[in-house]
N, C-alpha and C positions, 0 to 999 in steps of 0.2 A: 260796381263794387266800391269805387272810390268817389269821393266828392270832387267837384270841379276845382282845379287849382291852377294858379298862374306860375307856379314854380315847379321845379323837378320834384318828383315824389320818391323819397328814399327812406327806407326803414332799416332798423338794425336789430340784432339779437346779441345779448351780452355774452361774454365768454362763459363757458360752462353749461349753457343751455343746450339741450339736445336739439340740434338745428332742424333735422327733418320733422321731428314731432311738433316743435313749435311752429314750423312753417305750415304744416297741415292744419294745426289748430287755428292759426291766424286766417287761413283760407276759409275754413268752415265758419269761423266767427263772423267774417265779413259777408258771408252768403247765407246767413241764418234766415233772413226774411226773403231771400230770392227764390225763384222757382227752382225745383230740383235739377233741371237741366242747365242751370247757369254755370255749374262747375265744368260742364263739358266745353264751354266756350273760353275757358281760361287756358291761355298758353303759358305753361310753366317751363322755363328754361333753366336747366341745372348743368353743372360742369363735369360730373362724373357718372359713369354707369352705375357705380355702387350706390350713389345717392338716389339715382332714379329707381333702382330696385328697392331701396329702403322706403322710399315714399310710397311705392305701390304696396309694399307689405303693410305700411301704416294704414293706408286707405282700405286695404282688404280686411283689416281687423274690425272695421265698422266705426260708427254706424253705417248702415247700408246707404249707398249713394253712388253718384257718378264719379268718375275719375277726371281730373284735368288732363289736358293734352301735354304730357311730359315730354320735353325735347332735350336733346343734348346740345351743349354749346358748340360742339364741333360738327353737328349734323343739322344744319338749318335750311336745307334745300326746300322743305315743304312749309316753312314758316310763312312765307308770302307767296301766294299762288302766282305762277309764271316767272318768278325770280329764281334764276339758277346761274351756274357758272360752268365753264368747261371742266370735264373730269380732270382730276389731278393725276400727274404722271406717278407711277409707282415709286415709292421711296427707294427701293433697291435699284431701280433704273437710274435715278438721279445719283445715287451713291456710286454706281459703277461708272457713269459718265464723268463724274468729278475725279474719280480715281484715275481714269484714263488721261484726262487733261493734266492733272498734277504729275502723273508718271512721265508724260512727255516733257513737261517742264523740267523735271529733275534729271531726265536723261540729257536734255540739252545743256543744262548747267548744274552739274552735281554739287557745286559749292553752295547752292541755295539751302539745302537741307539733306541729311542722310536719308537714303532710300528706306531704311527701316522705319522712318517716321511717316511713310506715305499714307497709311490708313488713318493714323491719328490726325495728320494735317487735313486730310479730306473731310473727316468727320468734324473737325474744328471749323473748317471753312464753311461746311454745310450749316453748322449751327449759327455762324455769323450771318449767312445769307437768310436763314429763317428769322433771325432777330431783326435784320434790316427790313424784311418784308412785313413782319409783325408790327414793327414800330413805325412803318411808313417812311423809312429813311432811304433816300435815293443815293445811288452810288456816287453821284457828284458831291454829296456832302462829305463823303469820305475822301475823295480826291482833292478837295479844297481845304483840307485841314492844314493848320500851321504846324509844320514838323521841322522847323529850323534847327532845333536842338537834338534831333535824332534822325538825321538824314540817312545814315548808313543802314540802320535797321529798316527804316521806312522804304528805302529803295528795294530791299529784298521783299518786304511785305507787299509792295505794289505789284510785283511780278505775279504773286498769287491772287491779289485782288482784281487784277485784270481778267483773270479767269472767271471770277465771280461776276464781274461786270458783263462780260459776254454771255455768261450763262443766264443771268437775270434778265437779259434782253429778250430771252425766249419765253419768259414766263407768262406773257399775255396770251399767247396762242396755246402754249402747253404748260400751264402752271403746275408748280409743285403744291403740296398740301397747304403750306403756310400762305403762299401767294393766292391760292384759290379761296382760302378762308377769308382773307382780307377783301378780295374782289367781291365775294358773295356778301360780306358784311356791308360794304359800301353800297352795293346795289339794294340791299334790304333797307338801309337807312334812306337812300334816295326814294325808294317806293313809299316808305312811311311819310316822308316829307310831302310827297305829292298827294298821298291819300292815306291819312293816319287811320289805323284800325281802331274800331270802337269797342272791341272786346278787350278784356283784361289781358295784358302781357306782363308777366313777372319774371325777372331774372334773379335767381337766388343762389347764394353760396359762393359767389366769385368775389375776389378782392380787386379785380381790375389791374392786375400787375403787368399784363401785356397790352400793348397799344391797341391791337385789333379788338380785344375784349373790352377795353375801356371805351372805345368808340361806340360799340354796341350798347354798353350799359348806359352811356349818356343819352343815346337815342331812345332807349326803352323808358328811361326815367322821365322823358319829356312827352311821352305819348299821352293821349287823353285818359286812358285807363292803364297806363304803364306804371311799373314800380320796381324798385330794386330792394332786395333784402340782403343786407350785409352780414356776414358771419363774424362773430367775435368783436363786435363794436364796443369800444371803451366809453361807456356812458359816465364813468367816474372822472375822466380827465377834464380839468377846467378849460373853459374857452380860451383863456390866455395861453395855455400850453399848446392848444391846437394851432394857434397863430405861430408858435415857434417852429412848427414843422414845415414852414414855407421855405426854409433854407435847405435846398436839395442836397448839397454836399455834406451837410452835417446831420441830416435827419433821415436819409434813405434807409438806414438800418433800424429805424423805429417801427414797431409792429403796426402802428396806426397811420404810417406815412401814406400808404396807397389810398386810404379813405380821405385823407386831407387833400391829396392830389385830385381825387374825384370831386370833392366838394368845391374846390377852386374851379374846375372845369365846368361845373354846373351852376356856379355862382350861388352856392347854397350855404347858409350859415350853419353852425353846429346845432342850433336850436331847431333847425328844419328837419333833423333826423330823429324820428320817433321810434319807440319800441314797436315791433311787429305784432307781438302777442303779449297777453297778460301773463303775469307770473314773474317771480324773481329767479335769479341765478341760484345755484345750489348754495353758494356762500358769498353774499354781497360784500361782507367785510373782507374776505380774501381777495376778491376782485379789486377792491380799493387799495389794499396793501400791494398787490402785484402791479397795479397801475402806477402807483407812486414809485415803486422800485425801478420801473422802466422809463421814467421820465427822460426826455432828451437831455444830453449834456449841455451845460453843467447842471448837476442835480443836487448838489449838497445843500444849497440854499432852500430848495423845495423840500427836502427831507427835514431840514431844521424847522421850517415854518409849518409844514403840513403834517409831518410825522406825529407830533403830539395829539393831533386831532383824530388819529386812527383809534378806533374803539375795539375793545375785546380781542386783542391779538391772539390770546390763547385759543379762543373759539375759531378765529380765522385760520389758524394753523393746525387745529385739532385733527383734521383729515389728511394732513401731509406727513409722510414718513420719508426721512432722508437717509439713504443707504450709501455709505462711503466704504466700499469694499476694498480690501488690500490689493486684489488682482482682478483682471477681467473674468477669470474663471469663477472666483467667488461671487462676483457680481451676477453672473449668469445663473449660478446655482441658487442664489438668494431669490432672484426673480422667479425661477422655476418653483421654488418652495412656496412662495406666496401665491402663485397661480394655482398650484395644487390645492392650497387651503381655500382659495376662492371656489374651486370646483366642489369641495366638500360643503361649503356654505351655500351653494346654489346661486352664487353671484356671477354676473358676466364680467370678464376681466380682459383688458387689452394692453398689450405691450406696444408702445409707440417709440420708435427709434429709427434714425437713418442708418444705423450701424448694422449692416447685414451680417457681419461676423458674429455680433452679439446675438442676433436672432437665431442664427444656426446653432450657437452654443446653448441657448435656452431650449430650442427644440430638441436637441440631443439630451439635455438634462431631463426634460419632461418625459422622455421615452422610458425612463426608469419606472414611471407610474402609468405607462401605457396611455399617455395623453398626447394626442396629436393636435397642435394648435392650427387654427384656420389662418394661414399666412396669406395676406393679400398679394404679396409679391410672388408667391409660388417659388418654384425652383428654376434657376437659369437653365435654359434648354441645353446649353453646352455641357452642363454638369449632369444631365439626365442620361440614362443608359443609351438611348439612340444618339444623343449628342456626342457622348464620349466615343461611341462606336464609329460614327462618321468621321470624327477627327483622327482616330487611330487608322482608319482606312486611308485617309488623305495623306497621312505620314508615310505610307508605303511608297508614294511617288517621290517623296522628298529626299530620302537617303537609302543607302543599302540596308536592307533589313537585318537586324541582329536577332539573336535568340530571344532576348527579352521582349522585343516588339512582336515576334511571332507568338510567344506564349501568352502575351497580354491579349492579343486578339483571339487566340484559340480558347482562352478561358472566359472571354466575355460572354455574358448570358444570351446575347443576340446572335452569336456565331453558331451556325448549324442549329438554328432554333426551330427547325421543322421536326420531322419524325426522327426517332432514334437519337435524341439528344443525350440520353444516358450512355449510349455506346461512344458517342463523340467524347464525352467527359472521360470515360475509361481510356480511350485511345490517347487522349491528350496527356493523361497522367503517365502512361507508359512511355510516350515519346519524351516527355520532360525528364523522367528519371534516366533514360538512356543518354540524353543530351548532357545531363549533369555528370554522368559517368565518363563519357568519352570526350565531351567538349565539342561544340559546333558554334563558334562565335557568330558566323554569318551564314545562316542556312541557305542552301540552294537545292535544286531538285536532286542532284547526284548525292550531295551530302545527306539530305533527308532520307533518300533511298538506302544509303549505306547504314545510317543509324537505325532506321526502321527494321532492316533485315536482322540486325543484332538483337533488337528487342523481340522480333517475331520468333527467333530461335527458342525463346522461352515460353511461347504461347502454344497451346494445344492446337487451336484452329487459327492460324495466322492470316488466312486469306483476306478476311474482312479488314483486319488492321492494315495490311499492306495496301489494299485498295484505298483505304482512307488516307494513308500516308502519301500515296501518289496524288490524291486530290489536293492535299496540303501543298505539295511541291508545285503542282501546276497552277494553283490558285493564288498562293501568297507570295511566291518568289518572283524576282526579276521585274519589279515594277518601277524601280528608281529611274527617273527621267531627267536628262540633261537638256537644257534649252527651253525655248518658249513654245507654248501651244495656245491655240484659241481657247477662250474660256468655255465656249460651247463644247469643245473636245474634252477639256478637263472634267466638266460636270458630267458628261455622258460616261466617260471612263470611270469616274468615281462611283456613279450610281450603278453601273454594271458590275464593278468589283464588289461594292457593298452588298448587292443582291446575291452575287455568287457566294460570298462568304456566309451571308445569313441563311441561304438556302441549303447549303451542304452539298455532299456529292450527288445527291439525287436531283439537285436543281429544282426543288419543289417551290412553287410560289407561296406555299402555305407556311411562311415563316413569321416571326414576331416583330420584325424591324419596324413596320409601319402601324403596329397595333397599339391599343391603349392611348391615353391622352398624350403622352410624350411622343409616341410614334406617329400619331396623327399630326401633331404640331410639326414634327421634323419633316414629315412627308409634304405638308403644305409649304414649308419653307423651301424645301428642295425643288418643288414644282415651280415656286416663284423664281428661284435662282435659275432654273432651266429656261423659263420664259424670258428672263431679262439678260441671260448670258450673252446675247448678241451685242449688248452694249458694253461688254467687258473687255473687248480686244484680246490681245495675246499677253500671256504672263508665264512666269516660271512656276515650277512645282512649289517653291517656297512661297511665292506670292499667292498661289491658289490656296495653299494650306492656311496662310494667314487670313485670307479673305473668308474662307469657310468658317474659321474660328470666330472672326468678327461678326459674320452674319448670324451664326448660332448664338453668340453672346447676346444678341438683341432680342431673342425669343425667351419666353418663359412658359412654364407648365404648372398648373395648379396641382395641389396635393393629389396623389394617386388614390389615397384612401379617404374615407369620410372623416373629416376633422371633427374635433369636439366643438359643439355649437356655442359653448360659453367661454372659450379661450381663443382670443384673436391676437394676431400680430399685424399691426398696421404701419404703413409708412406715414410720414407727416401729412401727405396729401389726403389719404383716406381718412385720417383722424379728424380732419376739419369738419366732416359732416357725419360723424358717428358718435355714438354715446355708449358708455359702459358704466357699470357700478364701480369698478376699480380701474383706474388708469395708471399704468406704470410707464414713466418717462425714463427710458434707458440710455446709458452712454452720455450723460450730460457733462461732457468735457469739451473744452474749446478745441476746435479742429474736427469734432464729431457732431456736436450740436451746439452752436452752428458749425456747419462744415466750412472748411477753409475754401475761399473762392478758387476755382481752377485757374491755372495760368492761361493767359490770353496771348497767343503768339502774334496777334495782329495789331491790337490797339491798346494803349494804356488808359488809365482812368481818366485823365484830362482829355484825351482825344475822344473817348466815348461821350463825355459830357458835351464837347463841342459838336459832335455829330448828331446828338439826340438819341444815342443808344442807351441801353440800361447800364447802370453802374454795378460794379461787383457787390456793393452793399445791398443791392436788391435781394439777393439770396438770403443775406443775414436778416433783413427785415421780414421776409416771408417766414423764416425759421423762428424769429421772435414772435410773430403772430401765432404760429403753431404752438409755441411754448405757452403763450398767454392763454390760449383756449384750453390746452390740455391741463394746465395746472389748476384750472377752475372747476374740474370735475369734483363730484362729491367726495370720493376717496382717491388720493393721489400718492403715488410713490415716485420719488426722484432718486435715481441710482447713478452712481459713477464709480469708476475704478481709480484708486489713488495712484496706482502705477500701471503702465502698459507693459508690453513685453520688453520694451527698450529702456524706458525712463519714467520719471515721475510725471504725472499729468497735471494739467491746469484746469481747475473747475470752469464750467461754462460761465461766461460773463454775466448771464442773467442770474445764475445761482449765487455768484459773488455779490451781485447787487442786492439780492434778497437778504443774504446773510449780513451784509454790512448795514443795511437799513434796520433790520431787527436788532442787531447788536448795538446799534446807535440809539435805541429807544429803551434803555433800562427802566425808566420810570413807568413805562407802559407795559412792562413785563415782556418786551420784545426779545431780550437776550435769553430769558427763560423759555420762551416759545421756541426759539432756535435750538436751544439745548434739548428740549423735549423731542423735537423732530429728529435730531441725531440719535437720541437715546432709543427711540422706537426703531430706527434702522439698526442700531447696534444689537438690539435683541435678536433681530433676524439673522444678522451675520454670525452671531454666537450660535444660533440654531444650526446654521450650515456647518460651522466648525464642529459641532457635536455630531452632526450627521456624517461628516467626513472623518471623524476621529477613528483611528485604528489602534488595535492592541498590538504592541510590539511583540513579535515572535522571537523565541530564543534562537540566536544565530546557530547555523549548522556547524558541527565540529569539523575540524580538518580531517578528512577521511584517510584511513589507512587500512583498507579491507584485507582480510586474511582468508581467502577462499581455500577450499580443500586442495591438497597437493595435486590431485588428479585433474583439477580444473585450471591449474596454472599452466602458462605456456611452456612447451617443451621444445620449441624451435623459435629462433629469432634470427633476424638478419644482422650483419655486422653494424650497419648504421643504426639499428635499434638499441644497441648496447649503450650508446650515448644517452638515449632517452631513458633507458632503465636506470642509469645512474642519476640523471637529473630529475626525472619525473616518473617514478615507478607506477603511479596511478594511471598514467596514459597507457602503459603496457597492459595493465589489468583491464582497462576499459576496452582496449582494442582486441586483445586476444582472449580474455576470459568472458567478457560481456559481448564480444564480437560486434562492437559498435563502430561505425565508420562515419566520419564527417561527410555531410552531403556537399558536393562541390557546388560552387556558385553557378547560377544559370548562364550568365555571360562570362565565359572564360576570359580572364584579363592577362595582360603580358606581365605577370609577376615574376619573382625571383625563381621559383621552381621551373616555370616554363622556360625562362631564359637559360637556366642551367641545362635543361634537356637539349635545347637547340644548340647550345655551345658545345656540348659533348658530341653531338652529331657532326658538327662542323669539324671539330678537331680529329675525330675518328676518320672521317673521310679524307681529310688533308694528310694525316700521317700515313694512312694506307696508300694514298697516291704517291707520296714521297718515297715510300718503301719500294714501290714498283718502278719509279722513275725519279732519280735524284734531281733531275732538272726542274721538277715541280716545286722544289724548296724555294719558293719566291713569294714575295708579298702579293703580287698580282694574282697568283694561283690561289693563295689563301682567300683573298677577297672574292674571287670568282666563285669558289665553293661556298663561301659565306652567303653571297647573294642568292645562289641556287637554293640553299637550305632554307634561308629566311623566306624566300618567295613561296616555298612549298609548305613550310611549317608555321609561319607567323603571319596570320591574316590581318595584322594591324599595321597600316602604312606608317604611322608615326613611330611605333615601336621598332619596325624594321629599319627605318632610317637611323634611329638612335643607336640600336644595337650594332648596326654595321659601322657606324662612326666609332663606337667603343672598340670594336675589333680592329679597325684601321689604326687606332691610336697605339694599340699594343702589338701590332703585327711585326714591326721591325725588331722589337725585343724578342718576341716569340720565335721568329725565324732564326735570329742569332743563337738563341738558347737551343733550338731544335737542331741546328747544325752541329753544335757540340755534342748533343745526345746521340745523334746519328753517327758521330765519329767513333764512338766506343761501344755502341750497343745497337741492337735491332729489335723492333717491336715483334712480339710473338702472340700476344693476345689482347683483344679489346673488350669493351664492356660486355657484350652479349656472349662472347666466347670465354671471357675471363670469369667464369663462374666457379666459385669455390665452395667447399663444404668441409666442416670438421665436426666429428661426432665425439661427444664426451660419454664414453661407454658407461662409466659408473653412474652417471646422472640420467642416462637415457635422453640426452639433450643434443639437438642438432643446430649447428651454427652455419649459416649460409651467407654468401656475399658476392658482390660483383666488383671487380677492379676496373677503373676507367681504362687502364693501360698497363701492361707488363712487358718490359724489355729484358733481353738477355745479353750479357756482355760476351766477348769472345772467350772469357775465362769460365763462362757458365754461371756467373752470378746474376741474380735477378734484381731488376730495378722496377719499383712500383711507383706509378704516377697517378695523381688524382687532381682533376681540374676544378677550380673554384672560381665562380663569377664574382665573389666578394673577397673579403680579407680572409686568408687561411688562418686556422687556429695556431696560436703560439705553441712553442715546445712545452711550456708549463701546462697549458690547457690540454695538450695531447696526453701528457702523463697522467692527468687526473680525470679527464672527462671524455674528450674526443679521441678515442683510441682506435679509430678506423684503420689507419695505416699500420699501426703497431700490431693489430690483430691480423690484418691481411698478410703482413710479413711473417707472422708466426704460422699462419695457415700454409703459406708457400713453403716454408722450411719443413712443415709436416706433410708436404705432398698433397695439400688440400685442393690445389688447382690442377686439374687433369691436363690442361693444355700446356702447362709449364713443367709439371712433374716436381720432384723434390730438388730444391736448389737453395743455396745460401742467398740471403738477401743482402746486397751491398748497400742499398739505400732505398728509402721510401720518401717521396717528395710530394708536397702540395704545390701545384702550380697556380698561383693567383693571377687571374686575368682581369682584375678590377681596374680602377682608375690609376692605381700605382702597382704595376705588375711586379711580382716577386716570387721567389721560391723559398719554401720552408721545409726542411728535412725533419722527418720523425726522429725522436731521440732514441735510436736503436741501441746506442751504446749504454745509455742509462736505463733502458727498459728492454733487456734481451728477450727474444721471442719466447724462450722457455718460461721466464718469469711472467710474461704477459699472459700466456695460456694458463699458468697456475693461478694467477690472480683472478682471471676471468672465471675459471672453474669454481673458485671459492665464492665469487660473487653470485654465480648462477646457483650454486648449491644452497646459499643462504636463502634465495628466493624460492627454492623448492622445499623449504621446511615450513611446517604449519605455523610456526611462531613468528615468521617474518611477514610484516604487512607491506602493502604497496602504497607508500605514503605519497600524497599529492604534492607536487612541486617541492620535492625534497631538497634539491640543490640546483635550482634554476639559475641561469646566468645573471639575470637582472630581475627585479621585482616587476618591471614593465613587460617582461617577456610573456607573450600570450601563448597558451596551450590549447590544443584542439578540444580538450575535455575539462577545461576550467569551469564551464557552466555546470557540467554534470557534478563536479566536485564542490560546486557552490562557493567557488573562490570569490572573495569580496565580502562574504559574511565572516571570513577569517583571513588572516594574512600570514606572512612568513614567520612571525613571532609566536603564532599559536602552536601549541603542542599537538602532535597528531593523536588521534583517538583510534586505537586498534579496534577492529570489529570482526569477530569470527563469523564466517559465512558457511552455511551448510547447503 
């Protein structure tokens, strides 16, 4: 295939060239005069499976002929007969072993690092070990570093690196994947040196950024019939500039640095690298422009001297569109709109970006047109249905299950995914509504049985529902585990529980958990975890949950449906060896493209350089090379968001360079070319704004419905009178429309619940004191409080806080209660103190409960009402909160049967908040007879057809939220809006 040569054989393909197509064309051209079977003897080594598939597709399209032996760079076992290496230990086994070693170190010395960082530290240490093995750096090079200026940090880091030292010592007999790859590569190189192969061996598509790969590339280039084909080689960069790349610290972030490093290792001059195939790049003038913009620093003098030599900048940038969107959302919509247009035009289009959030937003936007892109990264396994399901199940071991966790699992599509899934969904809905009605913060078997029985009372055939509820109680409850268990035990318990939940009550194996691509991937991962669990030692439920999440996050699932063949989403690695009619480079902001180097907890930049490890700039250089290749496509879009969710963004350094270079060449129309690029992008953002434009709807009026008198409420409770005065619309919605707010799924320790519990405590205490005066003590009050809180408040933190509040007011309350007991006796409490008053003329019934009614020796009544917050003032009671005034009037009218007719001497709010106090109702200013008369007049007005139930008529504050504000469309109007009466029939 190749003529004999005394130097290494290296070829290149310019940026923008479709690499697999050009690679195949070059092979065919060199074997034109060779026998047909010559292609079979070619060993073609590529670096990704995607490229291998693409090459096979290209050869399959014809002309008819043989295929070369296509091999992957990471699978070289059969490249040289008889050369192999011991099998690599599974990656998960190594991860678990490292976790155990680091866990022991952190337990012995917790000051080294927080335990929460265990998995991050183990992954970071594993990455460092991989890098050391890939670059051929011995641990002694790390230990001998000069660390005189950072001894404190280094002492801590050495404790961890000692683990790496001992672990790496085992890699000769039991190598991990990186160590095995280097061992195999060195053996292949040795075999070639002893007996060079005479058949063509070509390594194509790699930049040689890792040490092991670079060694193999050097060996291939020196073989009698060996050759390298470099992707994205810059043929436009002058030889003098190549020489400037020798300064490692200054040039590592240049896109061509790795090629210069390879040229030095092979002692190959720039002129020794020739084009692999005939044909030009899509835009040679653009390649020259981009090459000049990426010159290593300092660049200004090169721009000034070489910039005027650039020709036809308008043509060079004609295929480039620069989209500067105001927000990430607009950026994603603009990209989606262009991809849709590409589909209509019959073009292949690819979005290239390292920003996974952007790709998800674009995928979501494309769904509007039923376009599913072919995403090379797929979906993270942890976000797939099986991944989420397995993480939810693991969370059952972690903490006491609350109602939200239960319903989350019950509603998951993989729960009870065998037969009768429809009945499971129906039962779940019934259980949820009953939990919302009655409250069940932390479900247990007894609580679920009680709730289920209440729901079953409304079902015609409840047996199936009750059986299902019993299965829920037995399967989901009481899994929270304290203490450490062996990982093997955790995995088995987790799999058993996941299977039981997925199977349903019948325990059928015919469920959906392990089906489809996501289920199969999850099953494979869990089998791997089961096999390697013996290396995981013991851990807590929290550690197991974190480990499972970390393991799942490492998997991915390709799209479940058939994607569109012409719309692709590529990572930067896949884009290196792919071609498309339209390339969209998304998220071109600094920190995204290039990505900011991750923090290194072990070695700083200078220490890495001394040890011979890779510098952080390497990532930037690789990203720059990806950028240089992608921007050379026939049609290119460059997109960025001007602002992120938090702040204004900074354009990518390469985009800044390109803009500065063009704007600095006004005589060559560079500034106009840059302006045209932006104008083309502005057109598309305007299209998105037009697509998103909405027609403003007329705001809803402030409602004041006037239903028929027969449909209006003819009975209210005393506490609802306050609502009738302040927010009549709420009374209309509740009693006329019969709408009720759905309670939250997870009952929280809010003010209403606190009030109910406080009333129960006070009722029990006062009853106890009435039977035995010796119980009038702080200790007895707190004992009752603890008992009630333990039974009624399932929130440990709330129990402690509420008990502390009661303890703070206990002395005051005991003193005040002693005074009350000295001149009166309790005769009725909340449940027994039920009152009723009928307005005969109106046909209206008023009902109410008093917290407590006492009678004095003279027969006068005393009414008390407990408040957990601040009681209403006297002025507020006169105008709005008339609860005690109305109850006093009802007592005097004989409305409370337990009390009879009695004059009311006083009615008092007892405030038990942070500042305890008593506030009496203004009985002298608001006599009971006047109160009833005024109330009757108020009710009569709302029982006339002309009176509307105005929303938020006299709310206490504008910020006060009502249960029916959304129904009234509050927000489209405010308190200054006049009400709009509406007659209803």
